[in-house]
LOTI-20038 format. One record per atom (N, C-alpha, C): residue in one letter; residue number from 0; atom name; y, z, x. Coordinates in steps of 0.001 Angstrom, whole numbers, plus 524288, in hexadecimal, padded with zeros to 5 digits. Atoms other than C-alpha are relative to their C-alpha. Layout:
N
("A" NUM "CA" (Y Z X))
...
//
This chain:
177
("X" 0 "N" (804DE 80238 7FD4A))
("X" 0 "CA" (46486 2D743 B644C))
("X" 0 "C" (7FE33 7FC50 7FBF7))
("X" 1 "N" (80171 80459 802C3))
("X" 1 "CA" (45F31 2CA90 B5F63))
("X" 1 "C" (7FA9E 801A5 7FDC4))
("X" 2 "N" (80497 7FECA 80283))
("X" 2 "CA" (45436 2CB76 B54B4))
("X" 2 "C" (7FB13 7FF3D 8031E))
("X" 3 "N" (8052A 8013B 7FD7D))
("X" 3 "CA" (4494B 2C47E B5C4F))
("X" 3 "C" (7FF49 803B6 804C0))
("X" 4 "N" (800F1 7FC9F 7FC40))
("X" 4 "CA" (44ADB 2CC2E B68E0))
("X" 4 "C" (7FF0E 805FB 7FE64))
("X" 5 "N" (80109 7FA0C 80266))
("X" 5 "CA" (44BDD 2D942 B6156))
("X" 5 "C" (7F9A9 800E4 7FD59))
("X" 6 "N" (804F1 8004C 80213))
("X" 6 "CA" (43F23 2D535 B5A24))
("X" 6 "C" (7FB72 80034 8039F))
("X" 7 "N" (80408 800C4 7FAFD))
("X" 7 "CA" (437B9 2D21D B670D))
("X" 7 "C" (80077 80541 801D1))
("X" 8 "N" (7FFD3 7FB1E 7FDF5))
("X" 8 "CA" (43C1B 2DF1C B6CFE))
("X" 8 "C" (7FD26 8042D 7FB91))
("X" 9 "N" (8024B 7FC93 8031B))
("X" 9 "CA" (4386F 2E64C B6053))
("X" 9 "C" (7FA52 7FF65 7FF2B))
("X" 10 "N" (805B7 80009 80056))
("X" 10 "CA" (42B04 2E101 B5F50))
("X" 10 "C" (7FD50 8016F 80428))
("X" 11 "N" (801F8 7FE47 7FB21))
("X" 11 "CA" (4288E 2E321 B6D3B))
("X" 11 "C" (7FFB0 8058E 8004F))
("X" 12 "N" (7FFCE 7FA0D 7FF69))
("X" 12 "CA" (42C4C 2F153 B6C36))
("X" 12 "C" (7FBB3 801F5 7FD06))
("X" 13 "N" (80451 7FE4E 804A8))
("X" 13 "CA" (423B0 2F284 B5FAF))
("X" 13 "C" (7FAE9 7FF65 80265))
("X" 14 "N" (8053C 80106 7FDED))
("X" 14 "CA" (41817 2EC56 B6650))
("X" 14 "C" (7FE2E 80347 804B1))
("X" 15 "N" (8008C 7FCB7 7FB05))
("X" 15 "CA" (41A37 2F508 B7334))
("X" 15 "C" (7FEF6 8054E 7FEA4))
("X" 16 "N" (80059 7FA7A 80113))
("X" 16 "CA" (41C85 3017E B6CDC))
("X" 16 "C" (7FE32 801A9 7FA5F))
("X" 17 "N" (80193 7FEEC 80577))
("X" 17 "CA" (41A54 30120 B5E84))
("X" 17 "C" (7FA5D 8002D 7FE74))
("X" 18 "N" (804BF 7FFAF 800EF))
("X" 18 "CA" (40CB6 2FE21 B5F28))
("X" 18 "C" (7FBB2 8049B 80283))
("X" 19 "N" (80340 7FCBC 7FC93))
("X" 19 "CA" (4076D 3095E B676B))
("X" 19 "C" (7FC64 802CA 7FC12))
("X" 20 "N" (80490 7FDCE 80320))
("X" 20 "CA" (3FA48 30D4D B6197))
("X" 20 "C" (7FE04 7FB8E 7FB64))
("X" 21 "N" (8012B 80398 804CD))
("X" 21 "CA" (3FA6F 30278 B570A))
("X" 21 "C" (7FAC5 7FC86 8013D))
("X" 22 "N" (80395 80367 7FE4E))
("X" 22 "CA" (3F1A2 2F8FE B5EEF))
("X" 22 "C" (7FAD7 802D0 80051))
("X" 23 "N" (80547 7FD45 8002D))
("X" 23 "CA" (3E77C 30379 B5FE3))
("X" 23 "C" (7FD14 8011A 7FAF8))
("X" 24 "N" (8017D 7FDF1 80597))
("X" 24 "CA" (3E625 30480 B50F7))
("X" 24 "C" (80203 8039D 7FDF6))
("X" 25 "N" (7FE1C 7FB39 802EA))
("X" 25 "CA" (3E796 30E51 B4687))
("X" 25 "C" (7FF5A 80572 802EB))
("X" 26 "N" (80011 7FB3E 7FD76))
("X" 26 "CA" (3E9D8 31BF8 B4B4E))
("X" 26 "C" (7FA34 802F1 7FFB6))
("X" 27 "N" (80479 7FD28 80010))
("X" 27 "CA" (3DDDA 320E5 B4632))
("X" 27 "C" (7FAD3 7FD1D 8016A))
("X" 28 "N" (802D6 8031E 7FDA1))
("X" 28 "CA" (3D55D 31852 B4DF4))
("X" 28 "C" (7FD3D 8014A 80476))
("X" 29 "N" (801F8 7FF39 7FAE3))
("X" 29 "CA" (3CC9E 319D0 B59EE))
("X" 29 "C" (80305 7FCC2 80430))
("X" 30 "N" (7FD0B 802B6 7FCD0))
("X" 30 "CA" (3D39B 30EE2 B6075))
("X" 30 "C" (805FF 80188 80094))
("X" 31 "N" (7FADD 7FDA5 7FF91))
("X" 31 "CA" (3E116 314E5 B5DCE))
("X" 31 "C" (7FF94 803CB 80415))
("X" 32 "N" (7FFF0 7FA8A 7FD2C))
("X" 32 "CA" (3DD80 32194 B6438))
("X" 32 "C" (7FE24 7FE72 80608))
("X" 33 "N" (8020E 80166 7FA46))
("X" 33 "CA" (3D654 31B40 B7074))
("X" 33 "C" (803D9 7FC3C 801F5))
("X" 34 "N" (7FB47 80338 7FD80))
("X" 34 "CA" (3E24D 31251 B72F8))
("X" 34 "C" (8029F 803F3 803A9))
("X" 35 "N" (7FD40 7FC22 7FD38))
("X" 35 "CA" (3E910 31E4F B7821))
("X" 35 "C" (7FD4F 805AE 7FF5D))
("X" 36 "N" (802F4 7FB57 800D4))
("X" 36 "CA" (3DE7D 328E7 B78D5))
("X" 36 "C" (80214 804A1 8024E))
("X" 37 "N" (7FDA5 7FB15 7FDCA))
("X" 37 "CA" (3E49D 331F0 B820E))
("X" 37 "C" (804BA 8032B 7FCC7))
("X" 38 "N" (7FC8D 7FE2B 8034E))
("X" 38 "CA" (3EF53 333E8 B77E1))
("X" 38 "C" (7FE00 80427 7FC81))
("X" 39 "N" (80258 7FD7E 80414))
("X" 39 "CA" (3E62E 33917 B6E59))
("X" 39 "C" (7FBBE 80418 802C2))
("X" 40 "N" (80478 7FC0E 7FD3A))
("X" 40 "CA" (3DC1C 340BD B777E))
("X" 40 "C" (800F6 80553 7FEAD))
("X" 41 "N" (7FF4C 7FA79 800C6))
("X" 41 "CA" (3D951 34DAA B7325))
("X" 41 "C" (8025A 8018D 7FB65))
("X" 42 "N" (7FCCE 7FF90 80560))
("X" 42 "CA" (3E083 34BAF B65EA))
("X" 42 "C" (7FC12 7FEF9 7FCCC))
("X" 43 "N" (802C8 8017A 8058E))
("X" 43 "CA" (3DAF7 34AAF B5812))
("X" 43 "C" (80185 7FA10 7FF32))
("X" 44 "N" (7FE66 80512 801CF))
("X" 44 "CA" (3DA10 33D2E B5408))
("X" 44 "C" (7FD93 7FECA 7FA7D))
("X" 45 "N" (802DE 8011A 805B2))
("X" 45 "CA" (3D72A 33736 B463B))
("X" 45 "C" (7FE19 7FA13 7FFFC))
("X" 46 "N" (801A4 8061F 7FFB7))
("X" 46 "CA" (3CF26 32A30 B44C2))
("X" 46 "C" (7FDD5 7FEF1 7FA8F))
("X" 47 "N" (8020A 801FE 8047F))
("X" 47 "CA" (3CC14 3225C B3964))
("X" 47 "C" (7FA6D 7FDE4 8010A))
("X" 48 "N" (80653 8011B 7FE27))
("X" 48 "CA" (3BC8A 3218D B3A8F))
("X" 48 "C" (7FDCC 7FCEF 7FB0C))
("X" 49 "N" (8028C 8035E 80464))
("X" 49 "CA" (3B50B 31769 B3261))
("X" 49 "C" (7F9C9 8014E 8005E))
("X" 50 "N" (80568 7FE25 7FFBA))
("X" 50 "CA" (3A79A 31CE6 B37A4))
("X" 50 "C" (7FF46 8019C 80599))
("X" 51 "N" (8022E 7FE8D 7FB45))
("X" 51 "CA" (3A05C 32296 B424D))
("X" 51 "C" (7FA07 7FEEA 80135))
("X" 52 "N" (805DB 8003A 7FF2B))
("X" 52 "CA" (393C0 32145 B4996))
("X" 52 "C" (7FE72 80379 804BC))
("X" 53 "N" (801C1 7FC4D 7FAF0))
("X" 53 "CA" (38C01 32AF8 B5268))
("X" 53 "C" (7FFA7 7FC7C 8056B))
("X" 54 "N" (8014C 801F0 7FAC2))
("X" 54 "CA" (38C6D 3284A B60FD))
("X" 54 "C" (7FA50 80000 8009F))
("X" 55 "N" (80565 8019C 7FF9C))
("X" 55 "CA" (37F4B 322A5 B6529))
("X" 55 "C" (7FCF7 80357 803BC))
("X" 56 "N" (80385 7FC67 7FBB5))
("X" 56 "CA" (37B62 32D0E B6F3C))
("X" 56 "C" (80096 8059C 7FD37))
("X" 57 "N" (7FF45 7FAF3 8016C))
("X" 57 "CA" (3785F 33AAB B6C54))
("X" 57 "C" (802CE 802FA 803B1))
("X" 58 "N" (7FC95 7FD53 7FD4F))
("X" 58 "CA" (382AE 343E1 B6FAF))
("X" 58 "C" (7FDC6 8044F 80400))
("X" 59 "N" (8029D 7FCCB 7FD01))
("X" 59 "CA" (37F15 34C3B B7B88))
("X" 59 "C" (80368 80543 7FF09))
("X" 60 "N" (7FD18 7FBB1 802BA))
("X" 60 "CA" (38948 35660 B74F5))
("X" 60 "C" (7FE17 8019A 7FAF0))
("X" 61 "N" (8027D 7FECE 805CA))
("X" 61 "CA" (38178 35CB7 B6A05))
("X" 61 "C" (80416 80144 7FC79))
("X" 62 "N" (7FBAA 7FDBA 804AA))
("X" 62 "CA" (38DAF 362FF B631C))
("X" 62 "C" (80348 7FAFE 7FEA9))
("X" 63 "N" (7FC53 8040C 80139))
("X" 63 "CA" (3944C 35467 B62D5))
("X" 63 "C" (7FC7F 7FB57 7FE77))
("X" 64 "N" (801F3 80589 801A0))
("X" 64 "CA" (390C5 347AF B5C0C))
("X" 64 "C" (803FE 7FC31 800A0))
("X" 65 "N" (7FB86 804A9 7FE9A))
("X" 65 "CA" (397A9 33A96 B6009))
("X" 65 "C" (7FE58 7FC36 7FB46))
("X" 66 "N" (7FFC1 80441 803A2))
("X" 66 "CA" (39B38 3301B B564D))
("X" 66 "C" (8037A 7FBF3 802B3))
("X" 67 "N" (7FD23 8034C 7FF4B))
("X" 67 "CA" (3A21A 3240E B582C))
("X" 67 "C" (802C5 7FEF2 7FA92))
("X" 68 "N" (7FCB6 8007F 804B7))
("X" 68 "CA" (3AD76 32349 B4DE5))
("X" 68 "C" (802D4 7FA73 7FFB6))
("X" 69 "N" (7FE1A 80496 7FFF0))
("X" 69 "CA" (3B20F 315D3 B4A13))
("X" 69 "C" (80637 8009B 7FBFC))
("X" 70 "N" (7FB0D 7FFDD 802BC))
("X" 70 "CA" (3C106 315B7 B45F2))
("X" 70 "C" (801F4 7FA80 7FD84))
("X" 71 "N" (7FE2F 80444 80346))
("X" 71 "CA" (3C7C2 30BC7 B3D29))
("X" 71 "C" (8071D 8000C 8000E))
("X" 72 "N" (7FAB7 800C2 7FF36))
("X" 72 "CA" (3D50B 3064B B3E96))
("X" 72 "C" (8020F 7FEBB 7FA1A))
("X" 73 "N" (7FEA5 801F9 805A8))
("X" 73 "CA" (3D9F8 30632 B2FDF))
("X" 73 "C" (80554 7FCE2 7FF85))
("X" 74 "N" (7FC2A 80254 8004E))
("X" 74 "CA" (3E69B 2FFE8 B32D5))
("X" 74 "C" (7FEB9 7FA35 800DB))
("X" 75 "N" (80179 805DA 7FEBA))
("X" 75 "CA" (3E04F 2F3AB B3979))
("X" 75 "C" (7FA87 7FED5 7FCC3))
("X" 76 "N" (804D8 800FC 8025D))
("X" 76 "CA" (3D356 2F54C B3139))
("X" 76 "C" (7FC6C 7FD93 80400))
("X" 77 "N" (80417 80204 7FB9E))
("X" 77 "CA" (3CAA4 2F40A B3D9D))
("X" 77 "C" (7FDA6 80500 8029D))
("X" 78 "N" (80348 7FB2C 7FCB2))
("X" 78 "CA" (3C1D9 2FD1F B45C2))
("X" 78 "C" (80450 80254 803EF))
("X" 79 "N" (7FC79 7FD4F 7FD76))
("X" 79 "CA" (3CA44 306F9 B4CCC))
("X" 79 "C" (7FDC1 80398 804C8))
("X" 80 "N" (80361 7FD5F 7FB73))
("X" 80 "CA" (3C0CE 30AD5 B586C))
("X" 80 "C" (7FBEE 80488 7FDF4))
("X" 81 "N" (80381 7FC01 800BE))
("X" 81 "CA" (3B63E 3144B B5A28))
("X" 81 "C" (8004C 80462 804DC))
("X" 82 "N" (7FF87 7FC67 7FC20))
("X" 82 "CA" (3B52F 320FD B621B))
("X" 82 "C" (7FAD5 803E8 7FE55))
("X" 83 "N" (804FC 7FC2F 80066))
("X" 83 "CA" (3AA9D 32BE2 B643E))
("X" 83 "C" (80368 804CD 7FDE4))
("X" 84 "N" (7FDED 7FC63 801FC))
("X" 84 "CA" (3ACD8 337C9 B5C58))
("X" 84 "C" (7FB58 8045F 800D4))
("X" 85 "N" (8035F 7FBA7 7FE99))
("X" 85 "CA" (3A787 3451E B60BD))
("X" 85 "C" (7FF99 8034B 7FAF2))
("X" 86 "N" (7FEC7 7FCDF 8053B))
("X" 86 "CA" (3A379 34D3D B53F9))
("X" 86 "C" (7FB89 8042B 8010B))
("X" 87 "N" (803BE 7FB89 80045))
("X" 87 "CA" (39C22 359E9 B5265))
("X" 87 "C" (7FAF8 7FEC3 7FEE0))
("X" 88 "N" (80573 801C3 801F7))
("X" 88 "CA" (38DE9 3580D B5265))
("X" 88 "C" (7FDC1 801B5 7FAB7))
("X" 89 "N" (8023A 7FDE3 80474))
("X" 89 "CA" (38C1C 36124 B4759))
("X" 89 "C" (80268 7FDC0 7FA52))
("X" 90 "N" (7FD61 802F4 8045B))
("X" 90 "CA" (395D6 35912 B3ECE))
("X" 90 "C" (7FF11 7F9EB 80013))
("X" 91 "N" (80054 80511 7FEFB))
("X" 91 "CA" (390F2 34BE9 B4317))
("X" 91 "C" (7FE94 7FC8B 7FBE0))
("X" 92 "N" (801DC 80315 804FA))
("X" 92 "CA" (389F9 347F9 B3654))
("X" 92 "C" (8043F 7FF77 7FC47))
("X" 93 "N" (7FC0E 8006E 80380))
("X" 93 "CA" (39573 34B54 B2ED9))
("X" 93 "C" (80404 7FC8D 80171))
("X" 94 "N" (7FBE9 80385 7FD96))
("X" 94 "CA" (39E0C 343CC B37FD))
("X" 94 "C" (7FE19 7FA43 7FEFD))
("X" 95 "N" (801D8 8052D 800BD))
("X" 95 "CA" (39577 337B3 B3635))
("X" 95 "C" (80068 7FEFC 7F9AD))
("X" 96 "N" (80030 8016C 805AC))
("X" 96 "CA" (39474 338C8 B278A))
("X" 96 "C" (80667 7FED0 7FE85))
("X" 97 "N" (7FAA7 800A6 80163))
("X" 97 "CA" (3A3F9 33A1F B26FB))
("X" 97 "C" (8017E 7FAAD 80173))
("X" 98 "N" (7FDFC 80506 7FE25))
("X" 98 "CA" (3A704 32DAB B2F14))
("X" 98 "C" (7FC81 7FC5D 7FE9B))
("X" 99 "N" (80351 8041E 80074))
("X" 99 "CA" (39B96 3261A B2BFD))
("X" 99 "C" (7FE5F 7FC09 80457))
("X" 100 "N" (801F6 80371 7FBFC))
("X" 100 "CA" (39530 31B5C B3373))
("X" 100 "C" (804B9 7FB51 80095))
("X" 101 "N" (7FAEB 803C7 7FEB3))
("X" 101 "CA" (39E98 30FA7 B38B6))
("X" 101 "C" (8010C 7FD29 7FB23))
("X" 102 "N" (7FD77 802B2 80422))
("X" 102 "CA" (3A697 3094E B2EE6))
("X" 102 "C" (7FD75 7FAE8 7FEAD))
("X" 103 "N" (802FC 80453 80169))
("X" 103 "CA" (3A0D0 2FEB8 B278D))
("X" 103 "C" (80425 7FCBB 7FBD5))
("X" 104 "N" (7FBCC 801D7 802D0))
("X" 104 "CA" (3AE0F 2FA83 B20C7))
("X" 104 "C" (800BC 801A2 7FA69))
("X" 105 "N" (7FE39 7FD5F 8051C))
("X" 105 "CA" (3B590 2FE8F B15BC))
("X" 105 "C" (7FFBF 8050B 7FF39))
("X" 106 "N" (8003A 7FA0C 7FF50))
("X" 106 "CA" (3B2FB 30C7B B198C))
("X" 106 "C" (80527 80223 80131))
("X" 107 "N" (7FBD5 7FD4A 7FE8C))
("X" 107 "CA" (3BE74 315BD B1A3B))
("X" 107 "C" (7FFAD 80312 805D6))
("X" 108 "N" (80016 7FDD9 7FAEF))
("X" 108 "CA" (3C1A8 31C35 B2784))
("X" 108 "C" (80028 806A0 7FEA0))
("X" 109 "N" (7FF71 7FA07 800F4))
("X" 109 "CA" (3C058 32C3C B28C0))
("X" 109 "C" (802E4 80119 8052C))
("X" 110 "N" (7FCA6 7FEE7 7FC4F))
("X" 110 "CA" (3C93D 33322 B3186))
("X" 110 "C" (7FCD4 803F5 803DD))
("X" 111 "N" (80282 7FD03 7FC3C))
("X" 111 "CA" (3C399 3391F B3DCB))
("X" 111 "C" (80375 802E1 803AA))
("X" 112 "N" (7FCF7 7FD60 7FC55))
("X" 112 "CA" (3CA98 343B6 B4614))
("X" 112 "C" (7FD3E 802B7 80457))
("X" 113 "N" (80248 7FE37 7FB9E))
("X" 113 "CA" (3C775 3482A B5329))
("X" 113 "C" (803FA 80039 804C4))
("X" 114 "N" (7FD07 7FF74 7FB75))
("X" 114 "CA" (3CBF1 34B4E B60E7))
("X" 114 "C" (7FEFD 7FA72 802E7))
("X" 115 "N" (801C5 803C4 7FC01))
("X" 115 "CA" (3CD52 33F1F B6A0A))
("X" 115 "C" (7FFD3 80220 80523))
("X" 116 "N" (8024E 7FEBB 7FAF1))
("X" 116 "CA" (3C629 3422B B762D))
("X" 116 "C" (7FE55 7FCD2 803B4))
("X" 117 "N" (80211 80416 7FC7B))
("X" 117 "CA" (3C2B9 33B25 B82E6))
("X" 117 "C" (7FC41 80392 803B9))
("X" 118 "N" (8032E 7FF35 7FBC2))
("X" 118 "CA" (3B883 33C86 B8E07))
("X" 118 "C" (7FFA8 7FC29 80389))
("X" 119 "N" (8004D 8034D 7FB45))
("X" 119 "CA" (3B7E5 3371A B9B15))
("X" 119 "C" (7FAA6 7FC6F 7FFF5))
("X" 120 "N" (80559 80460 7FFC9))
("X" 120 "CA" (3AD83 32A7D B9CEB))
("X" 120 "C" (80127 7FCF6 8048D))
("X" 121 "N" (7FF97 803E3 7FB59))
("X" 121 "CA" (3AD6B 32513 BAAD5))
("X" 121 "C" (805A8 7FDFA 80070))
("X" 122 "N" (7FABE 80174 7FE43))
("X" 122 "CA" (3BBD1 32545 BACA3))
("X" 122 "C" (802F0 7FE4F 7FBCC))
("X" 123 "N" (7FD55 80127 804ED))
("X" 123 "CA" (3C071 32226 B9EB0))
("X" 123 "C" (7FECD 804B7 7FC22))
("X" 124 "N" (800C6 7FC41 80371))
("X" 124 "CA" (3C171 329BC B927A))
("X" 124 "C" (7FD7B 7FD30 7FBA3))
("X" 125 "N" (8010D 80131 8058B))
("X" 125 "CA" (3B9BC 32827 B85F1))
("X" 125 "C" (80195 80478 7FBC7))
("X" 126 "N" (7FD7B 7FD90 803C9))
("X" 126 "CA" (3BF11 32D5E B797D))
("X" 126 "C" (7FC7B 8015B 7FB7C))
("X" 127 "N" (802CA 7FE31 804EA))
("X" 127 "CA" (3B95D 334CF B6E13))
("X" 127 "C" (802BC 803F2 7FC58))
("X" 128 "N" (7FD4E 7FC28 803A7))
("X" 128 "CA" (3BD30 33C72 B6250))
("X" 128 "C" (7FC53 80503 7FF27))
("X" 129 "N" (80333 7FB25 80019))
("X" 129 "CA" (3B8A6 34AA9 B6193))
("X" 129 "C" (80170 80221 7F9F2))
("X" 130 "N" (7FE72 7FD54 80511))
("X" 130 "CA" (3B7B4 34F95 B52DE))
("X" 130 "C" (7FD36 805CF 7FFF0))
("X" 131 "N" (802ED 7FAD4 80053))
("X" 131 "CA" (3AF65 35B72 B56B8))
("X" 131 "C" (80425 80465 80256))
("X" 132 "N" (7FC6E 7FBA2 7FD55))
("X" 132 "CA" (3BA6F 3624E B5F23))
("X" 132 "C" (7FD5D 801A8 8042D))
("X" 133 "N" (80280 7FD40 7FAFA))
("X" 133 "CA" (3B106 3660C B69AB))
("X" 133 "C" (7FDCC 7FBBC 8040A))
("X" 134 "N" (8022D 803C4 7FCA5))
("X" 134 "CA" (3AD4F 358AC B6FF5))
("X" 134 "C" (80051 80134 8059E))
("X" 135 "N" (7FEF4 7FF59 7FA17))
("X" 135 "CA" (3B478 35B44 B7CAC))
("X" 135 "C" (7FD36 80422 8022C))
("X" 136 "N" (801FF 7FC5E 7FD97))
("X" 136 "CA" (3AE97 3677B B7FA6))
("X" 136 "C" (7F9F4 7FF28 80074))
("X" 137 "N" (8057B 800EC 7FF9A))
("X" 137 "CA" (3A09C 3641F B7C3F))
("X" 137 "C" (7FEB3 7FAE4 803B3))
("X" 138 "N" (8013C 803B7 7FD44))
("X" 138 "CA" (3A161 3577F B8346))
("X" 138 "C" (80081 8012A 805EC))
("X" 139 "N" (7FEE0 7FE0D 7FB09))
("X" 139 "CA" (3A771 35E2E B8F4C))
("X" 139 "C" (7FA53 802CF 801F2))
("X" 140 "N" (8042D 7FD3A 7FE5E))
("X" 140 "CA" (39BA2 36724 B8EC3))
("X" 140 "C" (7F9E9 7FCDA 800A6))
("X" 141 "N" (804CA 803FA 8002C))
("X" 141 "CA" (39148 35C59 B8C78))
("X" 141 "C" (7FF78 7FD69 8057E))
("X" 142 "N" (7FF29 802D0 7FA8B))
("X" 142 "CA" (39723 35515 B98B2))
("X" 142 "C" (7FE27 8040B 80447))
("X" 143 "N" (80093 7FCD2 7FC4F))
("X" 143 "CA" (39580 36100 BA099))
("X" 143 "C" (7F9E9 8022C 8009A))
("X" 144 "N" (8054F 7FF7B 7FFD2))
("X" 144 "CA" (38771 3636A B9CE6))
("X" 144 "C" (7FCC4 7FB8F 80018))
("X" 145 "N" (803D4 80414 7FFC1))
("X" 145 "CA" (3818F 35695 B9C85))
("X" 145 "C" (7FFB4 7FD37 8057C))
("X" 146 "N" (80041 8017A 7FB47))
("X" 146 "CA" (37C41 3503E BA8BB))
("X" 146 "C" (7FF24 7F9F1 7FF78))
("X" 147 "N" (8005C 804FC 7FFB4))
("X" 147 "CA" (37BEE 34256 BAC8C))
("X" 147 "C" (803D9 7FC34 7FD13))
("X" 148 "N" (7FCF5 80328 802B6))
("X" 148 "CA" (387E3 33D87 BA5C2))
("X" 148 "C" (804D6 7FEC5 80298))
("X" 149 "N" (7FC88 80202 7FC77))
("X" 149 "CA" (38F5C 3391C BB181))
("X" 149 "C" (8033B 7FB35 7FDE6))
("X" 150 "N" (7FDE8 804B4 80219))
("X" 150 "CA" (39137 32BB1 BAB10))
("X" 150 "C" (80135 800CC 7FA0A))
("X" 151 "N" (7FEC6 7FE74 80534))
("X" 151 "CA" (39450 33228 B9D74))
("X" 151 "C" (8033E 80477 7FF71))
("X" 152 "N" (7FDD9 7FB0E 8000C))
("X" 152 "CA" (39F02 33C15 B9F47))
("X" 152 "C" (8012E 8022F 7FB16))
("X" 153 "N" (7FE55 7FE21 80544))
("X" 153 "CA" (3A104 33D2E B90BF))
("X" 153 "C" (7FB8A 80419 7FEAA))
("X" 154 "N" (803FB 7FDA5 8013F))
("X" 154 "CA" (39359 34325 B8FA3))
("X" 154 "C" (7FE27 7FF43 7FA9D))
("X" 155 "N" (801E8 80197 804B9))
("X" 155 "CA" (390E5 33C3A B8311))
("X" 155 "C" (7FC59 7FAF7 7FF94))
("X" 156 "N" (804ED 8040F 7FF40))
("X" 156 "CA" (38613 33313 B886D))
("X" 156 "C" (80240 7FAD5 7FFCA))
("X" 157 "N" (7FEB8 80492 7FF44))
("X" 157 "CA" (384FC 32598 B8AA5))
("X" 157 "C" (801E7 7FC95 804B1))
("X" 158 "N" (7FDFD 80152 7FB1A))
("X" 158 "CA" (38AB3 323DA B97A9))
("X" 158 "C" (805A5 7FD86 7FF97))
("X" 159 "N" (7FA35 801C4 8008B))
("X" 159 "CA" (39801 31D40 B9A19))
("X" 159 "C" (800F5 7FD63 7FB6E))
("X" 160 "N" (7FE03 80326 804A1))
("X" 160 "CA" (39EB1 31878 B8E80))
("X" 160 "C" (7FE10 80297 7FB40))
("X" 161 "N" (80187 7FDD1 80499))
("X" 161 "CA" (3981C 3211E B8495))
("X" 161 "C" (7FA91 7FF82 7FE79))
("X" 162 "N" (80503 800A9 80244))
("X" 162 "CA" (38C3D 32001 B7C2F))
("X" 162 "C" (7FCAC 7FA93 801B0))
("X" 163 "N" (80259 80590 7FE7F))
("X" 163 "CA" (38223 314DC B7E65))
("X" 163 "C" (80172 7FD4E 7FAA3))
("X" 164 "N" (7FEB8 802F9 804F3))
("X" 164 "CA" (385E7 30962 B750B))
("X" 164 "C" (8063B 8009F 7FE6A))
("X" 165 "N" (7FA12 7FF4B 800F9))
("X" 165 "CA" (3941A 30EFC B74D8))
("X" 165 "C" (803B2 7FCAA 802E4))
("X" 166 "N" (7FCBF 8020B 7FD59))
("X" 166 "CA" (3A02A 30A78 B7997))
("X" 166 "C" (80269 80478 80302))
("X" 167 "N" (7FD66 7FB18 7FDCF))
("X" 167 "CA" (3A3CA 317EC B7F28))
("X" 167 "C" (802BF 8024F 7FC4B))
("X" 168 "N" (7FD05 7FD26 8044F))
("X" 168 "CA" (3AB9C 321F7 B7746))
("X" 168 "C" (80556 7FF11 80132))
("X" 169 "N" (7FA8D 80133 8013E))
("X" 169 "CA" (3B852 31D32 B72D6))
("X" 169 "C" (8016B 7FB41 80354))
("X" 170 "N" (7FE44 8046F 7FC1F))
("X" 170 "CA" (3B7E8 3116F B7CB6))
("X" 170 "C" (7FF1A 7FB35 7FCB4))
("X" 171 "N" (8003F 8053B 8016B))
("X" 171 "CA" (3BB2A 303E9 B77EA))
("X" 171 "C" (7FCB8 7FC41 8029E))
("X" 172 "N" (80222 80354 7FC6B))
("X" 172 "CA" (3B355 2F900 B7C6F))
("X" 172 "C" (7FBE9 7FD67 7FC2E))
("X" 173 "N" (8042C 802B6 8025D))
("X" 173 "CA" (3A648 2F1F5 B7959))
("X" 173 "C" (7FDA9 80431 7FBBC))
("X" 174 "N" (8032E 7FD5E 80496))
("X" 174 "CA" (39E51 2F677 B6CD5))
("X" 174 "C" (7FACD 800EC 80230))
("X" 175 "N" (80597 7FE8C 7FEA0))
("X" 175 "CA" (390FB 2FD32 B6F57))
("X" 175 "C" (7FCEE 7FCA4 7FB93))
("X" 176 "N" (80348 8033E 80392))
("X" 176 "CA" (38545 2F70D B6850))
("X" 176 "C" (7FFFF 801DF 7FA3E))
//
């Protein structure tokens, strides 16, 4: 085979098959896992987190606190996406201190482990990470007991797409205020 056609075929094969997942960023980022979330649903994932912020609505589930975690792509030196994290309410303060506020530059990342879960929201899925180990059961109980949540099947408040001012849980799109 001549060198030029072999090079073209090799490069084409590399770009078609060799970059699977690479375009989504480093493995320990939200963007990586949300590129093919069904592959990781119900499994433990690990994120490089540069900071967290509490979700701006009071949790209707007293046993859980919700934070938005911001990941960082260490390979690309850029933001790696954000996702909602369910935390045992009793350890919420400790969680906030461990991961700190949103990254202000130069700060190292902390590893966050949890189970990637989803919940239906008007014909689509939103994704979150459960570090408590009990979010699925508690959310199911809350959905069953809350009234008037037809437009918010998550039971987490805020109507379609998540909390007020948010982008929805684990959804890409416009930023909130």
